[in-house]
Biopython code that builds the backbone (N, CA, C, O; Angstrom):
import numpy as np
from Bio.PDB.StructureBuilder import StructureBuilder

atoms = [
    (1, "UNK", "N", (-10.338, -37.703, 5.941)),
    (1, "UNK", "CA", (-11.677, -38.077, 6.346)),
    (1, "UNK", "C", (-11.649, -39.487, 6.901)),
    (1, "UNK", "O", (-10.915, -40.345, 6.409)),
    (2, "UNK", "N", (-12.424, -39.715, 7.892)),
    (2, "UNK", "CA", (-12.424, -41.015, 8.560)),
    (2, "UNK", "C", (-13.288, -42.015, 7.805)),
    (2, "UNK", "O", (-14.234, -41.640, 7.113)),
    (3, "UNK", "N", (-12.949, -43.295, 7.946)),
    (3, "UNK", "CA", (-13.671, -44.352, 7.255)),
    (3, "UNK", "C", (-14.795, -44.941, 8.093)),
    (3, "UNK", "O", (-15.749, -45.484, 7.535)),
    (4, "UNK", "N", (-14.710, -44.851, 9.401)),
    (4, "UNK", "CA", (-15.694, -45.469, 10.285)),
    (4, "UNK", "C", (-16.915, -44.564, 10.414)),
    (4, "UNK", "O", (-16.770, -43.354, 10.589)),
    (5, "UNK", "N", (-18.122, -45.139, 10.329)),
    (5, "UNK", "CA", (-19.316, -44.312, 10.459)),
    (5, "UNK", "C", (-19.369, -43.567, 11.784)),
    (5, "UNK", "O", (-19.791, -42.410, 11.816)),
    (6, "UNK", "N", (-18.952, -44.197, 12.876)),
    (6, "UNK", "CA", (-19.005, -43.569, 14.196)),
    (6, "UNK", "C", (-17.980, -42.459, 14.354)),
    (6, "UNK", "O", (-18.139, -41.602, 15.223)),
    (7, "UNK", "N", (-16.938, -42.450, 13.542)),
    (7, "UNK", "CA", (-15.932, -41.404, 13.665)),
    (7, "UNK", "C", (-16.492, -40.054, 13.222)),
    (7, "UNK", "O", (-15.923, -39.014, 13.554)),
    (8, "UNK", "N", (-17.589, -40.056, 12.483)),
    (8, "UNK", "CA", (-18.214, -38.807, 12.072)),
    (8, "UNK", "C", (-19.014, -38.179, 13.206)),
    (8, "UNK", "O", (-19.336, -36.993, 13.152)),
    (9, "UNK", "N", (-19.335, -38.957, 14.225)),
    (9, "UNK", "CA", (-20.193, -38.464, 15.299)),
    (9, "UNK", "C", (-19.571, -37.297, 16.062)),
    (9, "UNK", "O", (-20.296, -36.476, 16.623)),
    (10, "UNK", "N", (-18.254, -37.210, 16.092)),
    (10, "UNK", "CA", (-17.587, -36.134, 16.822)),
    (10, "UNK", "C", (-17.341, -34.903, 15.959)),
    (10, "UNK", "O", (-16.840, -33.890, 16.449)),
    (11, "UNK", "N", (-17.689, -34.984, 14.683)),
    (11, "UNK", "CA", (-17.455, -33.854, 13.785)),
    (11, "UNK", "C", (-18.619, -32.870, 13.871)),
    (11, "UNK", "O", (-19.774, -33.276, 13.998)),
    (12, "UNK", "N", (-18.312, -31.582, 13.802)),
    (12, "UNK", "CA", (-19.390, -30.582, 13.764)),
    (12, "UNK", "C", (-20.206, -30.726, 12.473)),
    (12, "UNK", "O", (-19.700, -31.199, 11.456)),
    (13, "UNK", "N", (-21.453, -30.317, 12.532)),
    (13, "UNK", "CA", (-22.350, -30.424, 11.382)),
    (13, "UNK", "C", (-21.785, -29.689, 10.166)),
    (13, "UNK", "O", (-21.881, -30.187, 9.044)),
    (14, "UNK", "N", (-21.204, -28.524, 10.376)),
    (14, "UNK", "CA", (-20.643, -27.755, 9.258)),
    (14, "UNK", "C", (-19.541, -28.540, 8.554)),
    (14, "UNK", "O", (-19.473, -28.547, 7.325)),
    (15, "UNK", "N", (-18.682, -29.199, 9.322)),
    (15, "UNK", "CA", (-17.612, -30.005, 8.726)),
    (15, "UNK", "C", (-18.180, -31.192, 7.955)),
    (15, "UNK", "O", (-17.689, -31.538, 6.881)),
    (16, "UNK", "N", (-19.213, -31.809, 8.509)),
    (16, "UNK", "CA", (-19.861, -32.926, 7.811)),
    (16, "UNK", "C", (-20.434, -32.461, 6.476)),
    (16, "UNK", "O", (-20.279, -33.131, 5.455)),
    (17, "UNK", "N", (-21.095, -31.311, 6.496)),
    (17, "UNK", "CA", (-21.682, -30.779, 5.260)),
    (17, "UNK", "C", (-20.607, -30.405, 4.249)),
    (17, "UNK", "O", (-20.755, -30.665, 3.055)),
    (18, "UNK", "N", (-19.528, -29.798, 4.723)),
    (18, "UNK", "CA", (-18.428, -29.449, 3.819)),
    (18, "UNK", "C", (-17.794, -30.696, 3.209)),
    (18, "UNK", "O", (-17.498, -30.727, 2.015)),
    (19, "UNK", "N", (-17.587, -31.722, 4.033)),
    (19, "UNK", "CA", (-17.020, -32.975, 3.521)),
    (19, "UNK", "C", (-17.967, -33.647, 2.529)),
    (19, "UNK", "O", (-17.529, -34.186, 1.512)),
    (20, "UNK", "N", (-19.260, -33.614, 2.828)),
    (20, "UNK", "CA", (-20.240, -34.210, 1.915)),
    (20, "UNK", "C", (-20.254, -33.452, 0.588)),
    (20, "UNK", "O", (-20.337, -34.062, -0.478)),
    (21, "UNK", "N", (-20.174, -32.143, 0.657)),
    (21, "UNK", "CA", (-20.130, -31.328, -0.558)),
    (21, "UNK", "C", (-18.888, -31.658, -1.385)),
    (21, "UNK", "O", (-18.971, -31.838, -2.600)),
    (22, "UNK", "N", (-17.748, -31.733, -0.723)),
    (22, "UNK", "CA", (-16.493, -32.046, -1.408)),
    (22, "UNK", "C", (-16.557, -33.424, -2.045)),
    (22, "UNK", "O", (-16.145, -33.607, -3.190)),
    (23, "UNK", "N", (-17.071, -34.387, -1.304)),
    (23, "UNK", "CA", (-17.148, -35.758, -1.805)),
    (23, "UNK", "C", (-18.146, -35.875, -2.959)),
    (23, "UNK", "O", (-17.918, -36.625, -3.908)),
    (24, "UNK", "N", (-19.233, -35.142, -2.876)),
    (24, "UNK", "CA", (-20.214, -35.134, -3.966)),
    (24, "UNK", "C", (-19.573, -34.584, -5.240)),
    (24, "UNK", "O", (-19.769, -35.133, -6.324)),
    (25, "UNK", "N", (-18.818, -33.513, -5.109)),
    (25, "UNK", "CA", (-18.123, -32.939, -6.271)),
    (25, "UNK", "C", (-17.099, -33.924, -6.836)),
    (25, "UNK", "O", (-16.961, -34.054, -8.052)),
    (26, "UNK", "N", (-16.383, -34.615, -5.950)),
    (26, "UNK", "CA", (-15.400, -35.604, -6.405)),
    (26, "UNK", "C", (-16.080, -36.750, -7.144)),
    (26, "UNK", "O", (-15.567, -37.240, -8.150)),
    (27, "UNK", "N", (-17.224, -37.169, -6.647)),
    (27, "UNK", "CA", (-17.975, -38.246, -7.291)),
    (27, "UNK", "C", (-18.467, -37.814, -8.676)),
    (27, "UNK", "O", (-18.359, -38.570, -9.642)),
    (28, "UNK", "N", (-18.999, -36.609, -8.765)),
    (28, "UNK", "CA", (-19.463, -36.091, -10.056)),
    (28, "UNK", "C", (-18.300, -35.980, -11.030)),
    (28, "UNK", "O", (-18.410, -36.389, -12.186)),
    (29, "UNK", "N", (-17.185, -35.427, -10.565)),
    (29, "UNK", "CA", (-16.008, -35.277, -11.424)),
    (29, "UNK", "C", (-15.509, -36.634, -11.909)),
    (29, "UNK", "O", (-15.177, -36.798, -13.082)),
    (30, "UNK", "N", (-15.459, -37.596, -11.006)),
    (30, "UNK", "CA", (-15.009, -38.938, -11.384)),
    (30, "UNK", "C", (-15.945, -39.542, -12.429)),
    (30, "UNK", "O", (-15.490, -40.130, -13.410)),
    (31, "UNK", "N", (-17.243, -39.398, -12.217)),
    (31, "UNK", "CA", (-18.206, -39.957, -13.174)),
    (31, "UNK", "C", (-18.049, -39.306, -14.547)),
    (31, "UNK", "O", (-18.026, -39.994, -15.567)),
    (32, "UNK", "N", (-17.941, -37.970, -14.566)),
    (32, "UNK", "CA", (-17.877, -37.242, -15.832)),
    (32, "UNK", "C", (-16.553, -37.420, -16.563)),
    (32, "UNK", "O", (-16.528, -37.526, -17.789)),
    (33, "UNK", "N", (-15.457, -37.454, -15.819)),
    (33, "UNK", "CA", (-14.145, -37.461, -16.460)),
    (33, "UNK", "C", (-13.505, -38.836, -16.551)),
    (33, "UNK", "O", (-12.518, -39.008, -17.267)),
    (34, "UNK", "N", (-14.044, -39.814, -15.842)),
    (34, "UNK", "CA", (-13.396, -41.116, -15.808)),
    (34, "UNK", "C", (-14.362, -42.234, -16.175)),
    (34, "UNK", "O", (-14.194, -42.891, -17.202)),
    (35, "UNK", "N", (-15.361, -42.449, -15.349)),
    (35, "UNK", "CA", (-16.226, -43.615, -15.510)),
    (35, "UNK", "C", (-17.018, -43.586, -16.821)),
    (35, "UNK", "O", (-16.948, -44.531, -17.608)),
    (36, "UNK", "N", (-17.761, -42.519, -17.054)),
    (36, "UNK", "CA", (-18.606, -42.453, -18.254)),
    (36, "UNK", "C", (-17.777, -42.523, -19.535)),
    (36, "UNK", "O", (-18.150, -43.262, -20.446)),
    (37, "UNK", "N", (-16.660, -41.781, -19.647)),
    (37, "UNK", "CA", (-15.857, -41.925, -20.870)),
    (37, "UNK", "C", (-15.325, -43.348, -21.080)),
    (37, "UNK", "O", (-15.250, -43.822, -22.213)),
    (38, "UNK", "N", (-14.962, -44.021, -19.999)),
    (38, "UNK", "CA", (-14.479, -45.402, -20.142)),
    (38, "UNK", "C", (-15.590, -46.335, -20.612)),
    (38, "UNK", "O", (-15.362, -47.214, -21.444)),
    (39, "UNK", "N", (-16.785, -46.142, -20.078)),
    (39, "UNK", "CA", (-17.923, -46.963, -20.509)),
    (39, "UNK", "C", (-18.225, -46.699, -21.984)),
    (39, "UNK", "O", (-18.493, -47.630, -22.743)),
    (40, "UNK", "N", (-18.182, -45.443, -22.380)),
    (40, "UNK", "CA", (-18.440, -45.105, -23.789)),
    (40, "UNK", "C", (-17.380, -45.709, -24.706)),
    (40, "UNK", "O", (-17.700, -46.198, -25.789)),
    (41, "UNK", "N", (-16.130, -45.677, -24.278)),
    (41, "UNK", "CA", (-15.061, -46.281, -25.075)),
    (41, "UNK", "C", (-15.299, -47.771, -25.244)),
    (41, "UNK", "O", (-15.197, -48.301, -26.350)),
    (42, "UNK", "N", (-15.617, -48.444, -24.148)),
    (42, "UNK", "CA", (-15.899, -49.878, -24.214)),
    (42, "UNK", "C", (-17.106, -50.144, -25.107)),
    (42, "UNK", "O", (-17.081, -51.058, -25.931)),
    (43, "UNK", "N", (-18.141, -49.363, -24.947)),
    (43, "UNK", "CA", (-19.338, -49.521, -25.773)),
    (43, "UNK", "C", (-19.002, -49.338, -27.257)),
    (43, "UNK", "O", (-19.481, -50.090, -28.105)),
    (44, "UNK", "N", (-18.180, -48.341, -27.558)),
    (44, "UNK", "CA", (-17.773, -48.108, -28.941)),
    (44, "UNK", "C", (-16.995, -49.276, -29.516)),
    (44, "UNK", "O", (-17.190, -49.646, -30.674)),
    (45, "UNK", "N", (-16.114, -49.858, -28.714)),
    (45, "UNK", "CA", (-15.346, -51.022, -29.174)),
    (45, "UNK", "C", (-16.256, -52.202, -29.472)),
    (45, "UNK", "O", (-16.104, -52.875, -30.491)),
    (46, "UNK", "N", (-17.190, -52.444, -28.588)),
    (46, "UNK", "CA", (-18.091, -53.587, -28.766)),
    (46, "UNK", "C", (-18.982, -53.366, -29.984)),
    (46, "UNK", "O", (-19.202, -54.292, -30.766)),
    (47, "UNK", "N", (-19.491, -52.158, -30.152)),
    (47, "UNK", "CA", (-20.338, -51.867, -31.317)),
    (47, "UNK", "C", (-19.537, -51.960, -32.604)),
    (47, "UNK", "O", (-20.032, -52.462, -33.613)),
    (48, "UNK", "N", (-18.303, -51.480, -32.574)),
    (48, "UNK", "CA", (-17.439, -51.553, -33.748)),
    (48, "UNK", "C", (-17.219, -53.002, -34.141)),
    (48, "UNK", "O", (-17.229, -53.350, -35.322)),
    (49, "UNK", "N", (-17.019, -53.843, -33.133)),
    (49, "UNK", "CA", (-16.778, -55.264, -33.386)),
    (49, "UNK", "C", (-18.029, -55.947, -33.928)),
    (49, "UNK", "O", (-17.931, -56.907, -34.693)),
    (50, "UNK", "N", (-19.211, -55.456, -33.534)),
    (50, "UNK", "CA", (-20.466, -56.073, -33.969)),
    (50, "UNK", "C", (-20.826, -55.709, -35.405)),
    (50, "UNK", "O", (-21.575, -56.426, -36.067)),
    (51, "UNK", "N", (-20.285, -54.583, -35.881)),
    (51, "UNK", "CA", (-20.620, -54.144, -37.237)),
    (51, "UNK", "C", (-19.983, -55.082, -38.258)),
    (51, "UNK", "O", (-18.785, -55.364, -38.216)),
    (52, "UNK", "N", (-20.818, -55.551, -39.170)),
    (52, "UNK", "CA", (-20.311, -56.453, -40.232)),
    (52, "UNK", "C", (-19.452, -55.613, -41.178)),
    (52, "UNK", "O", (-19.847, -54.449, -41.111)),
    (53, "UNK", "N", (-18.657, -55.716, -41.846)),
    (53, "UNK", "CA", (-17.966, -54.880, -42.811)),
    (53, "UNK", "C", (-17.075, -53.815, -42.209)),
    (53, "UNK", "O", (-16.592, -52.955, -42.944)),
    (54, "UNK", "N", (-16.836, -53.828, -40.920)),
    (54, "UNK", "CA", (-15.960, -52.832, -40.321)),
    (54, "UNK", "C", (-14.525, -53.127, -40.720)),
    (54, "UNK", "O", (-14.074, -54.271, -40.663)),
    (55, "UNK", "N", (-13.810, -52.079, -41.126)),
    (55, "UNK", "CA", (-12.412, -52.258, -41.535)),
    (55, "UNK", "C", (-11.494, -52.443, -40.335)),
    (55, "UNK", "O", (-10.426, -53.045, -40.450)),
    (56, "UNK", "N", (-11.907, -51.929, -39.193)),
    (56, "UNK", "CA", (-11.066, -51.980, -37.998)),
    (56, "UNK", "C", (-11.407, -53.227, -37.186)),
    (56, "UNK", "O", (-12.567, -53.465, -36.848)),
    (57, "UNK", "N", (-10.395, -54.006, -36.884)),
    (57, "UNK", "CA", (-10.604, -55.227, -36.107)),
    (57, "UNK", "C", (-10.397, -54.929, -34.622)),
    (57, "UNK", "O", (-9.450, -54.240, -34.243)),
    (58, "UNK", "N", (-11.278, -55.447, -33.804)),
    (58, "UNK", "CA", (-11.195, -55.255, -32.361)),
    (58, "UNK", "C", (-10.833, -56.596, -31.743)),
    (58, "UNK", "O", (-11.558, -57.579, -31.896)),
    (59, "UNK", "N", (-9.714, -56.626, -31.049)),
    (59, "UNK", "CA", (-9.265, -57.888, -30.451)),
    (59, "UNK", "C", (-9.940, -58.115, -29.101)),
    (59, "UNK", "O", (-10.413, -57.182, -28.452)),
    (60, "UNK", "N", (-9.967, -59.366, -28.708)),
    (60, "UNK", "CA", (-10.499, -59.709, -27.387)),
    (60, "UNK", "C", (-9.712, -59.004, -26.295)),
    (60, "UNK", "O", (-10.275, -58.589, -25.282)),
    (61, "UNK", "N", (-8.408, -58.871, -26.504)),
    (61, "UNK", "CA", (-7.549, -58.223, -25.515)),
    (61, "UNK", "C", (-7.936, -56.755, -25.340)),
    (61, "UNK", "O", (-7.959, -56.243, -24.221)),
    (62, "UNK", "N", (-8.238, -56.086, -26.447)),
    (62, "UNK", "CA", (-8.652, -54.678, -26.355)),
    (62, "UNK", "C", (-9.937, -54.550, -25.536)),
    (62, "UNK", "O", (-10.044, -53.692, -24.659)),
    (63, "UNK", "N", (-10.897, -55.404, -25.832)),
    (63, "UNK", "CA", (-12.170, -55.359, -25.111)),
    (63, "UNK", "C", (-11.952, -55.699, -23.646)),
    (63, "UNK", "O", (-12.503, -55.043, -22.762)),
    (64, "UNK", "N", (-11.155, -56.718, -23.393)),
    (64, "UNK", "CA", (-10.883, -57.137, -22.015)),
    (64, "UNK", "C", (-10.190, -56.016, -21.238)),
    (64, "UNK", "O", (-10.534, -55.765, -20.083)),
    (65, "UNK", "N", (-9.222, -55.341, -21.855)),
    (65, "UNK", "CA", (-8.509, -54.251, -21.178)),
    (65, "UNK", "C", (-9.435, -53.080, -20.872)),
    (65, "UNK", "O", (-9.380, -52.510, -19.782)),
    (66, "UNK", "N", (-10.293, -52.718, -21.839)),
    (66, "UNK", "CA", (-11.240, -51.623, -21.599)),
    (66, "UNK", "C", (-12.255, -52.015, -20.528)),
    (66, "UNK", "O", (-12.641, -51.183, -19.707)),
    (67, "UNK", "N", (-12.690, -53.270, -20.531)),
    (67, "UNK", "CA", (-13.630, -53.739, -19.501)),
    (67, "UNK", "C", (-12.972, -53.700, -18.124)),
    (67, "UNK", "O", (-13.619, -53.344, -17.139)),
    (68, "UNK", "N", (-11.700, -54.060, -18.050)),
    (68, "UNK", "CA", (-10.975, -54.009, -16.776)),
    (68, "UNK", "C", (-10.888, -52.571, -16.267)),
    (68, "UNK", "O", (-11.008, -52.326, -15.067)),
    (69, "UNK", "N", (-10.680, -51.621, -17.180)),
    (69, "UNK", "CA", (-10.637, -50.212, -16.785)),
    (69, "UNK", "C", (-11.992, -49.754, -16.242)),
    (69, "UNK", "O", (-12.061, -49.022, -15.254)),
    (70, "UNK", "N", (-13.061, -50.194, -16.897)),
    (70, "UNK", "CA", (-14.403, -49.839, -16.430)),
    (70, "UNK", "C", (-14.647, -50.419, -15.036)),
    (70, "UNK", "O", (-15.175, -49.736, -14.159)),
    (71, "UNK", "N", (-14.264, -51.669, -14.839)),
    (71, "UNK", "CA", (-14.460, -52.305, -13.531)),
    (71, "UNK", "C", (-13.634, -51.622, -12.448)),
    (71, "UNK", "O", (-14.106, -51.439, -11.326)),
    (72, "UNK", "N", (-12.411, -51.246, -12.778)),
    (72, "UNK", "CA", (-11.556, -50.530, -11.828)),
    (72, "UNK", "C", (-12.193, -49.192, -11.455)),
    (72, "UNK", "O", (-12.202, -48.802, -10.287)),
    (73, "UNK", "N", (-12.714, -48.507, -12.442)),
    (73, "UNK", "CA", (-13.379, -47.237, -12.198)),
    (73, "UNK", "C", (-14.645, -47.431, -11.369)),
    (73, "UNK", "O", (-14.977, -46.593, -10.531)),
    (74, "UNK", "N", (-15.347, -48.529, -11.601)),
    (74, "UNK", "CA", (-16.568, -48.839, -10.836)),
    (74, "UNK", "C", (-16.240, -49.075, -9.363)),
    (74, "UNK", "O", (-16.991, -48.648, -8.485)),
    (75, "UNK", "N", (-15.138, -49.742, -9.091)),
    (75, "UNK", "CA", (-14.729, -49.979, -7.702)),
    (75, "UNK", "C", (-14.495, -48.640, -6.997)),
    (75, "UNK", "O", (-14.931, -48.443, -5.863)),
    (76, "UNK", "N", (-13.807, -47.731, -7.676)),
    (76, "UNK", "CA", (-13.552, -46.416, -7.099)),
    (76, "UNK", "C", (-14.862, -45.650, -6.910)),
    (76, "UNK", "O", (-15.046, -44.969, -5.901)),
    (77, "UNK", "N", (-15.770, -45.763, -7.879)),
    (77, "UNK", "CA", (-17.075, -45.112, -7.784)),
    (77, "UNK", "C", (-17.832, -45.617, -6.565)),
    (77, "UNK", "O", (-18.405, -44.827, -5.815)),
    (78, "UNK", "N", (-17.835, -46.930, -6.367)),
    (78, "UNK", "CA", (-18.526, -47.525, -5.216)),
    (78, "UNK", "C", (-17.909, -47.058, -3.902)),
    (78, "UNK", "O", (-18.624, -46.831, -2.926)),
    (79, "UNK", "N", (-16.587, -46.915, -3.872)),
    (79, "UNK", "CA", (-15.905, -46.441, -2.662)),
    (79, "UNK", "C", (-16.354, -45.015, -2.331)),
    (79, "UNK", "O", (-16.712, -44.717, -1.192)),
    (80, "UNK", "N", (-16.329, -44.139, -3.341)),
    (80, "UNK", "CA", (-16.771, -42.762, -3.116)),
    (80, "UNK", "C", (-18.232, -42.707, -2.692)),
    (80, "UNK", "O", (-18.597, -41.959, -1.786)),
    (81, "UNK", "N", (-19.058, -43.500, -3.350)),
    (81, "UNK", "CA", (-20.481, -43.526, -3.028)),
    (81, "UNK", "C", (-20.714, -44.015, -1.596)),
    (81, "UNK", "O", (-21.575, -43.485, -0.893)),
    (82, "UNK", "N", (-19.960, -45.013, -1.167)),
    (82, "UNK", "CA", (-20.084, -45.520, 0.201)),
    (82, "UNK", "C", (-19.699, -44.478, 1.235)),
    (82, "UNK", "O", (-20.374, -44.325, 2.253)),
    (83, "UNK", "N", (-18.610, -43.758, 0.972)),
    (83, "UNK", "CA", (-18.184, -42.699, 1.886)),
    (83, "UNK", "C", (-19.225, -41.579, 1.930)),
    (83, "UNK", "O", (-19.518, -41.031, 2.992)),
    (84, "UNK", "N", (-19.776, -41.250, 0.763)),
    (84, "UNK", "CA", (-20.791, -40.205, 0.688)),
    (84, "UNK", "C", (-22.034, -40.610, 1.484)),
    (84, "UNK", "O", (-22.607, -39.796, 2.208)),
    (85, "UNK", "N", (-22.437, -41.853, 1.345)),
    (85, "UNK", "CA", (-23.608, -42.356, 2.083)),
    (85, "UNK", "C", (-23.362, -42.305, 3.590)),
    (85, "UNK", "O", (-24.267, -41.962, 4.351)),
    (86, "UNK", "N", (-22.145, -42.642, 4.028)),
    (86, "UNK", "CA", (-21.817, -42.571, 5.459)),
    (86, "UNK", "C", (-21.935, -41.134, 5.963)),
    (86, "UNK", "O", (-22.474, -40.883, 7.041)),
    (87, "UNK", "N", (-21.427, -40.202, 5.170)),
    (87, "UNK", "CA", (-21.519, -38.796, 5.567)),
    (87, "UNK", "C", (-22.970, -38.336, 5.651)),
    (87, "UNK", "O", (-23.346, -37.624, 6.582)),
    (88, "UNK", "N", (-23.774, -38.738, 4.692)),
    (88, "UNK", "CA", (-25.183, -38.336, 4.720)),
    (88, "UNK", "C", (-25.908, -38.916, 5.925)),
    (88, "UNK", "O", (-26.751, -38.250, 6.526)),
    (89, "UNK", "N", (-25.583, -40.155, 6.281)),
    (89, "UNK", "CA", (-26.191, -40.752, 7.487)),
    (89, "UNK", "C", (-25.740, -40.002, 8.741)),
    (89, "UNK", "O", (-26.531, -39.793, 9.661)),
    (90, "UNK", "N", (-24.468, -39.599, 8.776)),
    (90, "UNK", "CA", (-23.959, -38.844, 9.926)),
    (90, "UNK", "C", (-24.648, -37.482, 10.020)),
    (90, "UNK", "O", (-24.971, -37.021, 11.115)),
    (91, "UNK", "N", (-24.868, -36.845, 8.877)),
    (91, "UNK", "CA", (-25.582, -35.566, 8.867)),
    (91, "UNK", "C", (-27.005, -35.764, 9.377)),
    (91, "UNK", "O", (-27.512, -34.959, 10.159)),
    (92, "UNK", "N", (-27.640, -36.833, 8.932)),
    (92, "UNK", "CA", (-29.001, -37.129, 9.397)),
    (92, "UNK", "C", (-29.029, -37.322, 10.914)),
    (92, "UNK", "O", (-29.921, -36.810, 11.591)),
    (93, "UNK", "N", (-28.044, -38.066, 11.450)),
    (93, "UNK", "CA", (-27.985, -38.275, 12.908)),
    (93, "UNK", "C", (-27.806, -36.945, 13.639)),
    (93, "UNK", "O", (-28.461, -36.697, 14.652)),
    (94, "UNK", "N", (-26.915, -36.086, 13.124)),
    (94, "UNK", "CA", (-26.681, -34.779, 13.757)),
    (94, "UNK", "C", (-27.957, -33.939, 13.758)),
    (94, "UNK", "O", (-28.295, -33.308, 14.760)),
    (95, "UNK", "N", (-28.655, -33.938, 12.632)),
    (95, "UNK", "CA", (-29.888, -33.152, 12.551)),
    (95, "UNK", "C", (-30.953, -33.690, 13.496)),
    (95, "UNK", "O", (-31.702, -32.916, 14.091)),
    (96, "UNK", "N", (-31.026, -35.009, 13.638)),
    (96, "UNK", "CA", (-31.967, -35.598, 14.596)),
    (96, "UNK", "C", (-31.602, -35.204, 16.020)),
    (96, "UNK", "O", (-32.480, -34.909, 16.830)),
    (97, "UNK", "N", (-30.292, -35.198, 16.329)),
    (97, "UNK", "CA", (-29.836, -34.763, 17.660)),
    (97, "UNK", "C", (-30.262, -33.324, 17.925)),
    (97, "UNK", "O", (-30.766, -33.004, 19.001)),
    (98, "UNK", "N", (-30.053, -32.460, 16.932)),
    (98, "UNK", "CA", (-30.400, -31.046, 17.081)),
    (98, "UNK", "C", (-31.904, -30.889, 17.275)),
    (98, "UNK", "O", (-32.348, -30.122, 18.130)),
    (99, "UNK", "N", (-32.682, -31.610, 16.487)),
    (99, "UNK", "CA", (-34.145, -31.522, 16.595)),
    (99, "UNK", "C", (-34.624, -32.014, 17.954)),
    (99, "UNK", "O", (-35.513, -31.409, 18.554)),
    (100, "UNK", "N", (-34.045, -33.100, 18.443)),
    (100, "UNK", "CA", (-34.449, -33.641, 19.741)),
    (100, "UNK", "C", (-34.047, -32.712, 20.875)),
    (100, "UNK", "O", (-34.804, -32.539, 21.830)),
    (101, "UNK", "N", (-32.862, -32.111, 20.781)),
    (101, "UNK", "CA", (-32.419, -31.223, 21.858)),
    (101, "UNK", "C", (-33.227, -29.929, 21.870)),
    (101, "UNK", "O", (-33.401, -29.321, 22.926)),
    (102, "UNK", "N", (-33.719, -29.503, 20.715)),
    (102, "UNK", "CA", (-34.526, -28.278, 20.693)),
    (102, "UNK", "C", (-35.944, -28.533, 21.197)),
    (102, "UNK", "O", (-36.624, -27.607, 21.638)),
    (103, "UNK", "N", (-36.390, -29.786, 21.131)),
    (103, "UNK", "CA", (-37.717, -30.141, 21.645)),
    (103, "UNK", "C", (-37.716, -30.251, 23.166)),
    (103, "UNK", "O", (-38.752, -30.069, 23.806)),
    (104, "UNK", "N", (-36.571, -30.544, 23.734)),
    (104, "UNK", "CA", (-36.489, -30.767, 25.183)),
    (104, "UNK", "C", (-36.491, -29.483, 25.964)),
    (104, "UNK", "O", (-36.427, -29.508, 27.193)),
]
sb = StructureBuilder()
sb.init_structure("model")
sb.init_model(0)
sb.init_chain("A")
sb.init_seg("    ")
for serial, (resi, resn, name, xyz) in enumerate(atoms, 1):
    if name == "N":
        sb.init_residue(resn, " ", resi, " ")
    sb.init_atom(name, np.array(xyz, "f"), 0.0, 1.0, " ", f" {name:<3s}", serial, name[0])
structure = sb.get_structure()
């Protein structure tokens, strides 16, 4: 898939829709299997550390490493979201072209 917004202009509408569908599924899968579990793990570590009387000690390094994983996952999430937004804008442009050509 191309990275430039204008590179989508030469793609047929069906291909744009298929790519958008694929990318949407990839984004959902990433959120469910990667991002959300990492956030929950980090949240659990921080809550565990906040509990008074907890037998398990949470080091700064553990929290920092889990936070780095969350941030890394967020960067990937933003990349997928940006590509998805480009595809949706390209689909919108194609539909506007079709609507204008049918009016003429």
